[in-house]
N, C-alpha and C positions, 0 to 999 in steps of 0.2 A: 407667271410660274407655271411651269408644265405640270399637267396632272399626272404624269407618270411618276411612279416611285422608284427612283434610282438608288435611294438607299436601302430599299428592300434587294434589289439586285444585287448590290454590294455585299449585302449579308449573306445572300445565297451563295455568292462567289467564295466569301471567307470559308462557308459551311463546308466546301468540296476540298480545299486546300490540304488537310490532312489525308495522306494517303499511304498506309502502310507498305502497299505492294509496288510503290513507284520510287525510283530513285533513292533519295534521303529522306523519304516519307513526307514529301510534300510536292503538290504540283505549283506552288509558287513560282519558282525558277523557270519552269516551263511557260507558264502564262506571261511572265515577263518578257521572255524571248520572243513569245507570239505577238505581244504588242510591239516590242521593238522592231522586229521585222516587218510588220505591217506598215510601218511608218518608214523605214529605211529606203523604200523605193523612190523617195521624193527628189526630183530634179528642179531646183530653184528656177533655171532659166526658161523651162517649159511649162512649169507649174503642173507637171504630171506626176503620178504616183502618190504616195504618202498614205495616211490612215483613212482618207475617205475611200468608200466604194467597197472595201473589205474583198479586193481583188483576188485574195490568196484561196478564196472560194474555187476559182478557175484553175483548170489544170496547169495552164503555161506557168503561172506564179507558183502554184502549189510545188510543182516539179522542179523549180530552182533549187540547185544543189544546197543553196545557204539555207533552205527551209526544210531540210530533211528532217523528220521527227516532229514537225509542228501540226501534223494531221493528227497527233495525239492529243494535243492541246486543244484543238479546236472539237475534237470529239467529246472531251471532257466537259466542255462549255454547252454542248447541245441540250442537254436536260434542263439547264438556266433558259436557254432561247426558248425552249417549248413552254417552260413556266411563265415567261414574260415575252410573248410573242412580238408584242409592240416594239421591243429595243432592236435598233438594226445590229447586225453581226459587227458591222465596224465600230459602233459604240461599245458593245458588249467586249470586243477584244482589248480595247484600250481601258476600259474600265477595269477588267480582270487583272491588267498589267499593274495599274496604279494602286488598286486594293492589295495586290499581291505585296507589292514592295513596302507598303504601311504594315501589312500583318506579319511580314518577316522582320521587322524592326527598322524598317527605313523610314524615310520623310514622307509626308503627306504630300502627294502630288496634286496640282490642281487639275481638275478635269472637267470638261463641258460637254455636253451631249451636242448632238446635230449632224454627225455622220450619217451618210445615206450608203445603202448598198446598191451598187450598179446591177442592172438586170442582165448584163450580158458582158463577155470578155474584152469587148472592143476597145475598152479604155484601160485595159490591163497594162502596166508599165512593162518595158522589155526585160527579160533576165539579165544579170550582170550587174545589177547595181548594188547589190548587198557587197558588204565587206568580204574580202578573201583572207582567211586567216594565215596563208602562208607567205603573203606579201609585206613589204617594207612600208616606211614612211611616207613615201610619195604616193603610194596607193592608198593609204588611210588618209592621208590629206584630201586626195581627190575625191574620195567616196564623201567624206563629211563635208567639204567645202562646197560640193555639189547640192548638199541639202542646206547650205547657209550656216554651218557652224564655225567657230574658230578654233584655235589650238586648245585653248583653255577648257571649251566646251567638249572638244574631242576627247580629252584626259577625262574629264568628268563622267561622260557618257560611258566611256570603256570601263567605268568603275561597276558597271552592272554584272561585270564578271565577279564580283563578290558573291553572286547567287549562281548555284547550278554547276553542273560538269559537263564534260564532253564525253562521246560516246563513240567508241571505235565502230559499232554498225550503223552508225549515222554519219558522222564527219571524218571518221577515220582517225581522230585524235583521241586521247585517253586520259581521264581522271578529272579531278576537281581543281578549281585555281586556289581554293582557301580551305582553312582545316573545318570551318562549320559552312557548308553550301547553302544554309537554309537560314542564315543570319545575315541580314543587310548590314555591312560595317565597312570600314576603310582598310580591312586587312589586305585586300588584293593590292594596294600601293605599298603598304609596309614591306610585303613579301616580295614584291618587285625590287624594293630598295636593298634588302638585307640578305636575301638566299643567294646562294653560289648555284646559279642555274645551269645546267649541263645540256647542250644541243645534242640530241639522240633519236633515235628511231622509235615510235610508237608501235604496238603490237602488229599495226596494220601496215607498217612501213612509212607512215607519215612522219616527217620530221617536226619535232617539238622540243620543248624545255622540260626538264624534269628536276625536281630538287635532289638531295643526297640519296634518300631512300625510295624514290619514285612515287611518294604518296601524294604530291601535288604537281601541278604541271602549269606551265605558261604557253601560249601560242606564239609563233613569231611575230604576228601582229601585236601582241600584249608588248613583247620585248621592246619593239621600237619607242615605247612610252620612256624608257629609260636610255636608250640608245641616242635618241635624238634631244639634243640640248634644250630645244625650245619646249618640247613635251615634258622632258625630265624635271623643269622647275616646277611644273603643276603637281608631278607626282610627289615630290618632296612636300609640298605644301598639304596636299591631300593626306599623305602618309602621317603628318604631324597634327593635323587639325580635322578630327571627325566631324564637328559641327560644321565648319567651313565646307566640307565635302557635301554633308547633307543637304545644307542650304542651297550650294551651287547645282546639286544634282537636281533637287526639286524644280528649279527653274529651267534646267537644261532638258529634262524629261518631259515637262509640260510643252515646252517649245517644239520638241520631238513629235509628241503626239497630236500637235495641231497642224503638222506638216500636210498641206493639201486640202484642208478643210475650208470650205467657203464660208466666211463669216460676213455679216453685214458690218 
């Protein structure tokens, strides 16, 4: 049994989540995205990237376009890192994502410590491994298959878009995916299936999908989940069965956060 009190770290993370001056008054979605992106660099063929190493601390990965805005999430976690200096950044970022999902009404995600922080950028994975929002189903599959996920897990993990919103000054896209972006649910799938999404320009010129009054949005890479028949069948399942989604998401997110972590 580890002498370190990870439950205390989790409690401290929960304490910083409410934030009236940030987005929808919660840091939770941002910390989920930080955890997600720190894992999504994994390449199964070469066993490089993933959640081990905390390589987003280094400029090359930090400057990847897909990580725009995540310096804010890392900054908000710095006081906790100072409070518990024994926890690695790599463990802290993943724990913060798992804790945030649960705190925002989602399932409990299995989490294990043991990630280390690489001392320099020599093992930083190359840029370009993160999903690109403007791309189609072939790109989505290539990214997730490279990490070792199947079609069901792809649809499930993209359900993380039940949290948070896009920012014109970061990604160029505009708006939240769901009506309550700080409540983990299966609404993302329901909206994909039922709304009449219009393909049009965001305020920055990026092409995306809006609902009728532009209060909600979807990315082109989200829409492939209903345009592709193999993906669509899982969208239907998760739209109809919230508990099935929660159960599957807990498994898939745990698998995601273990990518690249050496275990005995």
